[in-house]
C-alpha positions as CSV (number, residue, x, y, z in Angstrom):
1,M,0.1,0.1,-0.3
2,R,1.5,3.7,-0.3
3,A,2.1,5.8,2.7
4,A,3.4,9.3,3.6
5,I,6.7,8.9,5.8
6,R,9.5,10.5,6.4
7,T,12.8,9.0,7.8
8,R,14.5,12.4,9.2
9,Y,13.2,15.6,10.2
10,G,13.3,18.7,8.1
11,A,11.2,21.1,5.8
12,P,8.1,18.5,4.9
13,L,9.2,19.1,0.9
14,E,12.9,17.9,1.7
15,V,11.4,14.8,3.7
16,V,8.5,13.8,3.3
17,E,8.1,11.1,0.6
18,V,5.1,8.5,-0.5
19,V,6.4,4.7,-0.4
20,D,5.1,1.5,-0.6
21,R,4.8,0.0,2.4
22,P,3.7,-3.7,3.8
23,E,0.0,-3.7,5.0
24,P,-0.5,-3.1,8.7
25,E,-1.5,-6.0,11.3
26,V,-4.8,-5.1,12.2
27,G,-4.0,-7.0,16.4
28,D,-6.6,-8.1,19.0
29,D,-8.2,-4.7,19.5
30,G,-7.8,-3.1,16.1
31,V,-9.9,-1.9,13.5
32,L,-8.2,-1.8,10.0
33,I,-9.5,1.3,7.8
34,E,-9.8,1.7,4.2
35,V,-8.8,5.2,4.3
36,A,-11.4,7.6,2.9
37,A,-9.1,10.8,3.8
38,G,-6.6,11.5,6.3
39,G,-7.3,15.3,8.1
40,L,-4.3,17.6,8.1
41,N,-3.2,19.6,11.7
42,S,-0.1,21.7,12.7
43,L,0.7,18.3,14.3
44,D,1.6,17.1,11.0
45,W,4.6,19.6,9.9
46,R,5.6,20.0,13.9
47,M,6.1,15.9,13.5
48,A,7.8,16.5,10.4
49,E,10.2,19.4,11.2
50,A,10.6,17.9,15.2
51,I,9.5,21.9,16.1
52,P,9.7,22.5,19.0
53,A,13.3,20.4,19.2
54,L,11.2,18.8,22.9
55,V,9.8,16.2,20.3
56,R,12.6,14.3,19.9
57,T,12.4,13.2,23.3
58,S,9.6,11.3,22.7
59,E,9.8,10.7,18.6
60,G,13.3,10.1,18.5
61,F,16.5,12.3,19.0
62,R,18.6,11.9,15.9
63,A,15.7,10.4,13.6
64,P,11.9,9.4,14.2
65,R,11.8,6.0,15.9
66,D,8.1,5.6,14.3
67,V,8.4,7.2,10.3
68,R,4.1,7.3,10.0
69,L,2.7,10.2,9.5
70,G,-1.3,11.5,10.3
71,E,-3.6,11.5,13.3
72,D,-7.1,11.9,11.8
73,V,-8.9,9.1,9.4
74,S,-12.2,8.7,7.8
75,G,-13.0,4.9,6.4
76,T,-15.0,2.7,5.9
77,V,-13.8,-0.9,8.2
78,I,-12.3,-3.9,6.5
79,A,-11.4,-5.9,9.0
80,V,-11.7,-5.9,13.2
81,G,-9.5,-7.7,15.7
82,P,-10.8,-10.9,17.4
83,A,-11.5,-8.2,20.8
84,V,-13.5,-5.9,18.7
85,T,-17.1,-5.9,19.4
86,E,-18.0,-1.8,18.7
87,F,-17.3,-2.3,14.6
88,A,-17.8,-4.7,12.2
89,V,-16.6,-5.1,8.4
90,G,-18.3,-2.2,6.3
91,D,-19.0,0.1,9.1
92,T,-17.8,3.7,7.9
93,V,-16.0,5.5,10.6
94,F,-13.9,8.5,11.8
95,G,-11.1,9.1,14.9
96,Q,-7.5,9.0,15.4
97,A,-4.9,6.4,14.4
98,R,-1.1,7.5,13.7
99,G,-0.3,6.8,10.3
100,S,-3.3,8.1,8.8
101,F,-1.7,9.3,5.4
102,A,-1.8,6.0,3.7
103,E,-4.2,3.8,1.5
104,R,-4.8,1.7,4.9
105,V,-4.2,2.2,8.5
106,V,-4.9,0.7,11.5
107,A,-6.7,2.3,14.7
108,K,-7.3,1.5,18.4
109,A,-11.2,0.7,18.8
110,R,-11.3,3.4,21.7
111,H,-9.9,5.8,19.1
112,L,-13.0,5.5,16.7
113,A,-16.6,6.3,16.7
114,H,-19.1,5.8,13.5
115,A,-19.0,8.4,10.8
116,P,-21.7,11.1,11.2
117,A,-24.3,10.5,8.5
118,G,-24.5,14.5,7.2
119,I,-21.5,15.1,5.7
120,P,-19.4,13.3,3.2
121,L,-17.4,10.5,4.5
122,T,-13.8,12.8,3.3
123,D,-15.2,15.5,5.7
124,A,-15.2,13.3,8.2
125,A,-11.8,12.6,8.6
126,V,-11.3,16.7,9.8
127,L,-13.2,16.2,12.8
128,P,-11.4,14.4,15.6
129,V,-8.0,16.4,16.9
130,A,-9.5,19.9,16.4
131,G,-12.9,18.7,17.3
132,T,-12.2,17.1,20.4
133,T,-9.8,20.1,21.3
134,A,-12.6,22.4,20.4
135,L,-14.8,20.2,23.1
136,Q,-12.4,19.9,25.8
137,G,-11.4,23.7,25.8
138,L,-14.7,24.5,26.0
139,A,-15.3,21.7,29.0
140,L,-12.5,24.0,31.3
141,G,-15.3,26.9,30.9
142,E,-18.4,25.9,31.4
143,V,-19.5,26.9,28.5
144,G,-23.5,27.1,28.7
145,P,-26.4,29.8,27.5
146,G,-25.1,33.2,28.3
147,S,-21.7,32.5,28.2
148,R,-19.4,35.4,27.1
149,V,-16.5,33.5,24.9
150,L,-13.7,35.0,22.7
151,V,-11.8,32.9,20.6
152,V,-8.2,34.0,19.3
153,G,-7.7,32.0,16.0
154,A,-11.1,31.7,15.1
155,A,-10.6,30.8,11.6
156,G,-8.4,28.0,12.0
157,G,-9.6,24.1,12.7
158,V,-9.8,24.1,16.5
159,G,-10.8,28.0,16.5
160,G,-13.6,27.4,13.9
161,F,-14.9,24.1,15.7
162,A,-15.0,26.4,18.9
163,V,-17.0,28.9,17.7
164,Q,-19.5,26.9,16.0
165,I,-19.8,24.3,19.5
166,A,-19.6,27.5,21.7
167,T,-22.5,28.9,19.4
168,A,-24.7,25.9,19.7
169,R,-24.3,25.6,23.6
170,G,-25.5,29.1,23.6
171,A,-23.1,31.5,24.1
172,E,-22.2,34.7,23.6
173,V,-19.1,34.1,21.1
174,S,-16.6,36.9,19.5
175,G,-13.6,36.0,17.5
176,V,-10.5,37.3,16.5
177,C,-8.7,36.4,13.2
178,R,-6.8,37.6,10.0
179,T,-9.0,40.0,7.6
180,G,-9.5,37.6,5.3
181,N,-11.2,34.9,7.3
182,V,-13.6,38.1,9.0
183,D,-16.2,36.8,7.1
184,L,-15.7,33.0,7.4
185,V,-15.8,33.7,11.5
186,R,-19.1,35.3,11.3
187,Q,-20.5,32.2,9.1
188,F,-19.3,30.0,11.9
189,G,-21.7,31.8,14.2
190,A,-19.3,34.8,16.1
191,T,-21.4,38.1,16.8
192,R,-18.5,39.9,16.8
193,V,-15.2,39.8,15.1
194,F,-12.1,41.3,15.6
195,D,-8.8,41.5,12.9
196,Y,-6.3,41.1,14.9
197,T,-3.9,43.5,12.1
198,R,-5.8,46.4,13.0
199,D,-8.4,46.2,15.6
200,Q,-7.9,47.1,19.4
201,L,-9.0,43.7,21.7
202,E,-12.2,44.7,24.3
203,G,-15.0,43.7,26.4
204,Q,-15.2,40.9,29.5
205,Y,-15.3,37.2,28.5
206,D,-16.0,34.1,30.8
207,L,-13.6,32.0,28.7
208,I,-10.9,32.9,26.2
209,L,-9.6,30.3,24.1
210,E,-6.3,30.8,22.7
211,M,-5.3,28.9,19.8
212,A,-3.4,31.1,18.2
213,V,-0.9,34.3,19.3
214,T,-2.0,37.3,19.1
215,A,-2.2,39.2,22.3
216,S,0.4,39.0,25.1
217,V,-1.4,36.8,28.2
218,G,-1.4,39.8,30.6
219,A,-3.8,41.9,27.9
220,L,-5.9,38.5,27.7
221,L,-6.5,38.0,31.3
222,S,-7.2,41.8,31.7
223,M,-10.1,40.8,29.6
224,L,-11.5,37.7,31.9
225,T,-14.8,38.3,34.5
226,P,-14.0,38.1,37.8
227,T,-14.7,34.2,37.6
228,G,-13.4,33.8,33.9
229,R,-10.3,31.9,32.8
230,L,-8.0,31.8,29.8
231,V,-7.6,28.4,28.2
232,L,-4.0,28.7,26.3
233,A,-3.6,25.5,23.3
234,S,-1.9,27.2,21.0
235,G,1.3,25.8,19.4
236,D,3.6,28.7,18.9
237,G,6.8,28.9,20.7
238,G,10.2,28.9,20.6
239,P,12.0,26.2,18.7
240,V,13.3,24.5,21.6
241,L,10.6,24.7,24.5
242,G,7.5,25.9,21.8
243,P,4.7,27.0,23.7
244,L,6.0,25.8,27.4
245,T,7.5,29.3,28.6
246,R,4.0,30.7,27.3
247,M,2.0,28.8,29.0
248,A,4.6,28.2,32.7
249,R,2.1,31.6,33.8
250,A,-0.6,29.0,34.2
251,A,1.1,27.5,37.2
252,T,0.7,31.2,38.6
253,T,-2.9,31.4,38.4
254,K,-6.0,29.7,38.9
255,R,-7.6,31.4,35.5
256,I,-5.0,30.0,33.3
257,A,-5.5,26.4,32.2
258,V,-3.4,24.7,29.5
259,L,-5.4,22.9,27.4
260,S,-4.2,19.4,26.6
261,A,-6.3,17.5,24.7
262,H,-6.4,13.9,23.5
263,T,-8.7,12.2,21.4
264,T,-11.4,9.8,23.2
265,A,-15.1,7.9,21.8
266,G,-16.9,10.0,23.9
267,G,-16.4,13.4,22.4
268,L,-16.2,11.5,18.9
269,V,-19.9,10.6,19.5
270,E,-21.0,14.4,20.4
271,L,-19.1,16.0,17.3
272,A,-21.0,13.4,15.3
273,S,-24.3,14.5,16.9
274,L,-23.3,17.9,16.7
275,V,-22.9,17.6,12.6
276,D,-25.4,15.4,12.0
277,A,-28.0,17.9,14.4
278,G,-26.8,20.4,11.7
279,S,-24.9,22.6,14.7
280,L,-21.6,22.0,13.2
281,R,-20.0,22.0,10.1
282,P,-16.0,21.4,8.9
283,E,-15.0,24.3,6.7
284,I,-12.6,22.1,4.1
285,T,-10.8,24.8,1.9
286,Q,-8.2,22.6,0.2
287,R,-8.1,18.4,-0.8
288,Y,-4.8,16.8,-1.7
289,P,-4.1,13.6,-3.5
290,L,-2.0,11.2,-1.0
291,Q,0.8,11.7,-3.4
292,R,1.4,15.5,-2.8
293,A,1.3,14.9,1.4
294,A,4.7,16.8,1.1
295,E,3.1,20.0,-0.6
296,A,-0.2,19.5,1.8
297,I,1.9,19.1,4.9
298,A,4.1,22.2,3.6
299,E,1.0,24.0,3.3
300,V,0.0,23.7,7.0
301,A,3.7,24.6,8.1
302,K,2.9,28.4,6.9
303,G,0.5,29.1,9.2
304,H,-2.9,31.2,9.2
305,T,-4.6,28.0,8.1
306,R,-8.4,28.7,7.0
307,G,-10.6,25.9,8.0
308,K,-9.2,22.4,7.7
309,M,-7.6,20.5,5.1
310,T,-7.8,16.7,4.0
311,L,-5.3,14.2,2.0
312,E,-7.0,11.5,-0.1
313,P,-5.7,8.4,-1.3
């Protein structure tokens, strides 16, 4: 089968290649998926380039121990392990699976859910990482009817989902983005949109989700209500420690939370329910064939991504 890999760290256009790989083994609790699409995330280019360098402590110092790329997936089940009871051959699923930039991939059953019926199967591939990150970020602020929420980086994958989900829960949502994305963030449901290139942030919020760095932590803290909370989820930062230096502020006050999201079956089921209820729609801005994986990951590495992108075998 064909799969995108990197055997060394570096710029995606230099190190990512699509090669023939052995078929993955299912295992006892595995689900073998015929991939419809893999969703692209900022994580993918960071894994390719080992940015921040701290990534090497888990992935391998000199070269990656696991050459596979991709985390988000959607597709059709073609085999299941003997311990799997939740899924059967022919089911359409979505979730998280390392190595999803391939024609076939194995996922753990606990990292999958049945795909929503309300969107094409290929579109479901962009939901898992970004969607569960948005859900878990909003949960840190107990968002509900009447909550005032500010999403910084509202046109990106996580930010766009956060705006839609918070709006569906009855919150009053404001978003921060660049000039060309103002209309898109309004379409997501934001009642007010700040263009960070020219607008001064203002207002008081019960929850601020920082998905991109456009203001100082101090400035964001000053816009919280007395019981409000700032959630730091941005991956931006220095080349060695990444966002850790910025997030160290969280240790000084309970008003700051650091989001460390993880994909769960429960979160995936909730995302599917939101999609089928018409409350959540992924904005797919670019679709790449698998053969152009290096180009697609390089595009993500440029930053300022609008909506989501897919790789499709």
